[in-house]
Each structure stands twice: as structure tokens, then as C-alpha cells.
C-alpha positions as CSV (number, residue, x, y, z in Angstrom):
1,M,0.0,-0.1,0.1
2,D,1.3,3.3,-1.1
3,K,1.7,6.2,1.6
4,F,-1.6,8.2,0.6
5,A,-3.4,5.4,0.3
6,E,-2.4,4.0,3.8
7,H,-2.9,7.7,4.9
8,L,-6.7,8.0,3.5
9,E,-7.4,4.7,5.0
10,I,-6.3,6.2,8.7
11,I,-8.2,9.5,7.9
12,K,-11.5,7.6,7.3
13,L,-11.1,5.1,10.2
14,D,-13.8,7.0,11.6
15,N,-12.9,6.2,14.9
16,L,-10.6,8.8,16.5
17,H,-9.2,6.9,19.3
18,L,-7.8,4.2,17.3
19,A,-6.5,6.4,14.2
20,A,-4.8,8.2,17.1
21,K,-3.0,5.1,18.3
22,V,-2.0,3.9,14.9
23,I,-0.2,7.1,14.2
24,S,1.6,7.3,17.8
25,D,2.5,3.7,17.0
26,K,4.2,4.8,13.6
27,L,6.0,7.7,15.6
28,R,7.3,5.0,18.0
29,Q,8.3,2.5,15.2
30,G,10.5,5.2,13.6
31,A,12.5,5.2,16.4
32,H,13.2,8.9,16.1
33,R,15.2,10.8,19.0
34,G,15.0,14.2,19.1
35,K,14.4,17.1,22.0
36,R,10.9,17.4,23.2
37,T,8.5,20.2,22.3
38,G,5.8,19.9,24.7
39,Y,3.2,17.8,24.1
40,G,4.5,14.2,25.0
41,A,6.5,11.8,22.6
42,D,8.4,9.6,24.6
43,F,12.3,10.7,23.1
44,E,15.6,9.7,24.5
45,Q,19.0,11.1,24.3
46,Y,22.3,9.8,25.4
47,R,25.2,11.4,27.7
48,H,28.4,10.0,28.6
49,Y,28.5,7.7,32.0
50,E,29.8,10.2,35.2
51,P,30.8,8.6,38.7
52,G,27.6,8.2,41.0
53,D,25.2,7.1,37.9
54,E,23.8,3.6,38.4
55,L,25.5,0.9,36.4
56,K,22.5,-0.6,35.1
57,R,21.6,2.9,33.6
58,I,24.3,2.3,31.2
59,D,23.4,0.9,27.9
60,W,25.4,-2.4,27.3
61,K,24.1,-3.1,24.0
62,L,25.8,0.3,22.9
63,F,28.8,-0.5,24.6
64,A,29.2,-3.6,23.2
65,R,29.3,-2.5,19.9
66,S,31.0,0.9,20.5
67,E,32.6,0.2,23.7
68,K,31.4,3.5,25.3
69,Y,29.7,3.8,28.1
70,Q,26.7,6.2,27.6
71,I,23.6,6.4,29.8
72,K,20.3,7.0,28.1
73,E,18.2,9.4,29.4
74,S,14.9,10.9,29.0
75,T,15.2,15.1,27.5
76,I,11.3,15.7,28.5
77,E,11.0,18.3,30.8
78,S,8.2,18.8,33.4
79,N,4.7,17.9,32.0
80,L,2.7,20.6,30.5
81,H,-0.9,22.1,29.7
82,L,-1.7,21.2,26.4
83,K,-4.2,23.3,25.0
84,L,-5.5,22.3,22.0
85,M,-7.8,24.9,20.0
86,L,-9.6,23.8,16.8
87,D,-11.1,26.3,14.4
88,L,-14.6,25.4,13.1
89,S,-15.3,28.1,10.6
90,G,-17.3,26.9,7.5
91,S,-13.9,26.7,5.2
92,M,-12.8,23.8,7.5
93,N,-15.2,21.8,5.6
94,Y,-13.0,21.9,2.2
95,E,-12.3,18.5,0.7
96,E,-9.9,17.2,-1.9
97,E,-8.8,14.1,-3.0
98,G,-11.5,12.3,-0.8
99,I,-9.8,13.9,2.6
100,K,-11.6,16.9,4.4
101,R,-10.1,19.4,5.9
102,L,-12.5,19.0,9.5
103,T,-11.4,15.2,9.6
104,Y,-7.9,15.7,9.4
105,A,-7.7,18.3,11.8
106,K,-9.6,16.0,14.2
107,V,-7.5,13.1,13.7
108,L,-4.3,15.8,14.3
109,L,-5.3,16.9,17.2
110,A,-6.9,13.4,18.7
111,S,-3.2,12.1,17.8
112,L,-1.6,15.1,20.0
113,A,-4.1,14.4,22.7
114,Y,-3.6,10.8,22.8
115,I,0.3,11.3,22.8
116,G,0.1,13.7,25.8
117,F,-2.2,11.6,27.3
118,L,0.2,8.9,27.5
119,Q,2.7,11.2,28.6
120,G,0.6,12.7,31.6
121,D,-0.1,16.3,30.5
122,S,-2.8,17.9,31.3
123,I,-5.4,18.6,28.1
124,S,-7.7,21.3,27.4
125,L,-9.8,22.2,24.1
126,Y,-11.3,24.9,22.5
127,F,-13.2,25.9,19.8
128,L,-13.0,28.7,17.6
129,Q,-16.8,28.9,16.9
130,H,-19.2,31.8,16.3
131,G,-17.0,34.4,16.7
132,D,-15.8,33.1,20.2
133,V,-13.2,30.8,21.6
134,I,-15.2,28.2,23.6
135,Q,-13.6,26.0,26.0
136,V,-15.3,22.3,25.4
137,V,-12.8,20.4,27.6
138,A,-11.1,21.4,30.8
139,P,-8.1,19.6,32.7
140,G,-8.9,16.5,34.3
141,A,-8.6,12.6,34.7
142,K,-11.0,12.3,32.0
143,S,-9.8,15.1,29.8
144,F,-8.6,12.7,26.9
145,Q,-11.8,10.8,26.6
146,A,-13.7,13.9,26.3
147,V,-11.5,15.4,23.8
148,L,-12.2,12.3,21.6
149,Y,-16.0,12.7,22.2
150,Q,-16.2,16.8,21.4
151,L,-14.1,16.1,18.4
152,E,-16.0,13.6,17.1
153,N,-19.2,15.6,17.5
154,A,-17.7,19.0,16.2
155,E,-19.0,20.5,13.0
156,A,-17.6,23.6,11.3
157,K,-20.3,26.2,9.6
158,G,-20.3,29.9,9.3
159,K,-17.5,32.7,9.5
160,W,-15.2,33.0,12.8
161,Q,-15.9,36.8,12.9
162,N,-14.5,38.0,16.1
163,D,-14.2,41.8,15.7
164,F,-10.9,41.2,17.6
165,K,-12.4,40.6,20.8
166,D,-10.0,39.9,23.9
167,F,-10.2,36.5,25.6
168,P,-9.4,36.5,29.2
169,A,-9.7,32.9,29.6
170,L,-7.1,32.1,27.3
171,K,-4.5,34.6,28.9
172,S,-3.0,32.5,31.6
173,R,0.7,32.6,32.7
174,E,1.1,28.9,33.4
175,K,3.6,26.7,31.1
176,E,1.9,25.5,28.5
177,M,2.0,24.2,24.6
178,I,-0.8,25.8,22.7
179,V,-1.3,24.1,19.4
180,M,-4.0,25.3,17.0
181,V,-5.5,24.0,13.7
182,S,-6.8,26.1,11.2
183,D,-6.6,26.8,7.7
184,F,-6.0,30.1,8.5
185,L,-8.2,31.9,5.7
186,Q,-9.1,35.0,7.2
187,E,-11.0,38.3,6.0
188,A,-9.3,40.9,8.2
189,G,-6.4,39.5,9.9
190,E,-8.6,37.9,12.9
191,L,-6.9,34.8,13.6
192,E,-3.3,36.6,13.4
193,A,-4.8,38.9,16.2
194,L,-5.6,36.0,18.2
195,V,-2.2,34.2,17.9
196,T,-0.4,37.4,18.7
197,S,-2.3,37.8,21.9
198,L,-1.4,34.6,23.0
199,V,2.6,35.1,23.0
200,H,3.8,35.0,26.4
201,P,7.5,33.9,27.6
202,R,6.0,30.7,29.5
203,K,4.1,29.3,26.3
204,E,4.9,27.6,23.2
205,I,2.7,28.2,19.8
206,L,2.4,25.4,17.4
207,L,0.3,26.6,14.6
208,F,-0.7,23.8,11.9
209,Q,-2.4,25.4,8.8
210,M,-4.0,22.8,6.5
211,L,-4.1,23.3,3.1
212,G,-5.5,21.3,0.0
213,K,-3.1,21.0,-3.1
214,Q,-5.2,23.3,-5.1
215,E,-5.4,26.0,-2.6
216,M,-2.0,26.4,-2.5
217,Q,-1.2,26.3,-6.6
218,M,-4.3,26.0,-8.5
219,D,-4.0,24.2,-11.8
220,L,-7.9,23.6,-12.4
221,T,-9.0,24.0,-16.1
222,G,-12.6,24.5,-17.9
223,T,-15.5,25.9,-16.2
224,I,-15.6,25.2,-12.4
225,R,-18.4,25.8,-10.2
226,F,-17.0,27.4,-6.8
227,E,-18.5,27.2,-3.4
228,D,-17.6,30.0,-0.6
229,L,-17.9,27.1,2.5
230,E,-18.8,30.0,4.9
231,S,-21.4,32.0,2.9
232,E,-22.4,28.7,1.3
233,H,-22.8,31.5,-2.3
234,T,-21.2,29.5,-5.3
235,Y,-20.8,31.1,-9.0
236,H,-18.9,29.4,-11.9
237,A,-16.0,30.7,-13.6
238,E,-13.6,29.8,-15.8
239,A,-10.5,28.6,-14.0
240,T,-7.9,29.0,-16.6
241,E,-8.6,32.7,-16.2
242,L,-8.7,32.6,-12.5
243,I,-5.0,30.6,-11.8
244,K,-2.5,33.6,-12.4
245,E,-4.3,36.1,-10.0
246,Y,-5.1,33.5,-7.3
247,N,-1.7,31.8,-7.2
248,Q,-0.2,35.3,-7.0
249,S,-2.7,36.2,-4.1
250,I,-2.4,33.1,-2.3
251,Q,1.3,32.9,-2.4
252,S,1.6,36.8,-1.6
253,Y,-0.7,36.0,1.2
254,L,1.0,32.7,2.8
255,N,4.5,35.0,2.6
256,Q,2.8,37.6,4.6
257,L,1.5,35.0,7.2
258,D,4.9,33.4,7.0
259,M,6.4,36.9,8.2
260,T,3.8,37.7,10.8
261,F,4.2,34.8,12.7
262,Q,7.8,35.1,13.4
263,L,7.2,35.6,17.0
264,Q,8.8,34.4,20.1
265,G,7.9,30.8,21.0
266,V,5.4,30.6,17.6
267,R,5.7,27.9,15.2
268,L,4.1,27.5,11.8
269,L,3.5,24.4,10.2
270,R,1.8,24.4,6.6
271,A,0.6,20.8,5.6
272,S,-1.0,19.7,2.5
273,L,-4.0,17.2,3.4
274,A,-2.3,14.6,1.2
275,E,0.5,14.8,3.6
276,P,0.7,11.6,6.4
277,I,-0.1,12.8,9.7
278,A,2.4,11.3,11.6
279,S,5.1,12.5,9.0
280,L,3.4,16.0,10.2
281,I,3.8,15.2,13.8
282,F,7.6,14.3,13.0
283,R,8.1,17.8,11.3
284,S,6.9,19.2,14.3
285,I,8.8,18.1,16.5
286,S,12.2,17.9,14.5
287,N,11.5,21.7,14.3
288,K,12.0,21.1,10.2
289,P,10.4,24.1,8.2
290,I,7.4,25.1,6.7
291,A,6.5,22.7,3.8
């Protein structure tokens, strides 16, 4: 099975818990090691043996190969509050190659929640909906199951026009990782304003921008029916007449977004809906650049 077919199969499992477990297992099987970014995966590193270290902590298999005394230790810092945020505006219903953006976002967040749950992080979930940021899951003993339930039942519709409101509930000073999943398609910079308001020295902010290939680089031909998924307005147009202008506009916008989010503690990862979720999560952990 090729990677895209496998990715599509995971997306269409219709079981967030199972999909999250499959993706977590893929990350573990990859034996990737690196510094923890704050939401869970159990990565490790080696350091030289020092007097006082317990002998049982020496990696004897590594010693047999290299004759070096190495201690395997966790790079994980103290557990964090993992704050998940999902955009539920109508444009999240966009679908390409059989993959709906909202479904991709749900599986991504479920996978991150699962990794955080295994790690022992506290988890909360917020929806961006009806011009507000709504907390639907608070940290607690059963927050992971509550996150899955809320994600499974979430529906995207309408616009997220918040008129640049302030959200005091998001202004905590505790150490936390904020993960926001959206297409970041906005009308007046409202999502940029929200992210900027969250910046704080004790917070890491990870932004996932989910876009279809045709959204990033249109190559359609013929008369196409276009639909605004937020207003539900539809119209027909000759795609070849729109391609040049659209591609220039979207590239300019994405470049501007990259510049805007060059803030302390903020990282933006842009992904095609065709990218396997395990690959995207690994990119976020390994600090690889925007796709």
C-alpha cells in the first residue's frame, strides 16, 4: 500500500481513538529521537557515564558495539498543559482527494491528545466558533476521552468573525503548549490577532495550517463551480482565467502569514491534506521548516 492510500485509510477509520493510536505507534516504530517540543512523545538521548550513575543505566548493547559507556536519559521536561484549539469555521469543510480538512484536523488533534495523555500532560480543548473561543474540555482525569468525544461531534459552519475581541480565559501565565489547527484563511487578520494575543514567555505556540494542493497552487481547467464554504454562496467561472491572479494572491498571503508569525515562541507548520499525519507530527517535533 502506498503512503497516500495508507494515509487515506487512517483518515477514514471513523474512530479517532484508533486512528490516534495507529499514528502514535507509527511515530514510536520510527525510533525518532529528539528534544521534546512540549506535547508528549517519549524521546530519549544519550550522555557519557559519570561517577555516581547507577551501572544498570548504562546501555550495554551500545557498549558492545562502541565500547563507550553511555547513559540513556529522557529529555522530557516537566509535564505541561497541552491546550488544543480547533477552527470550526465553514471553510474547514473543504475536501480534496477524498480528505476533508475538518476530518484531518480532528485526527491530528486526537493524535496529539493521545501522545499527551500517554505522557501525563494535562489537556484542554477549545473551539473557535461563532466569533468566540469556547472551552469544551477542561483539564482533568478524563479529559482525553472528553477531547475525543468533542472532536467526534464537532461541526464546522459559518464564519469566525470575532471583531478582535479579547479572551481573558486564554491569558494564563502557566507553562503550556498551545496547538491551533486551522486553514488560517481569514478576512481581516482576526486569526493573526488571536495568535499574537497569546504570545507569552512561558508558552510555546504551534500552528498547523491545513491546505489542499489546489488551494496552495491552483491548476484547474475549464468552467468550475466554486463555493464559499462559509457563506455557502456559489458561482461558476472559467478556471484558466483565475489561475494566475489566484496563485499570485495566495502566495503573497502565505508569505505575509509566514512573516507575521515570526514571533517568539511561535511556529507555523503548513501542510497539504495529502501529507500523512505521522509525518507532519514528526516535522513538528524535529523542528523542520514549513512545507
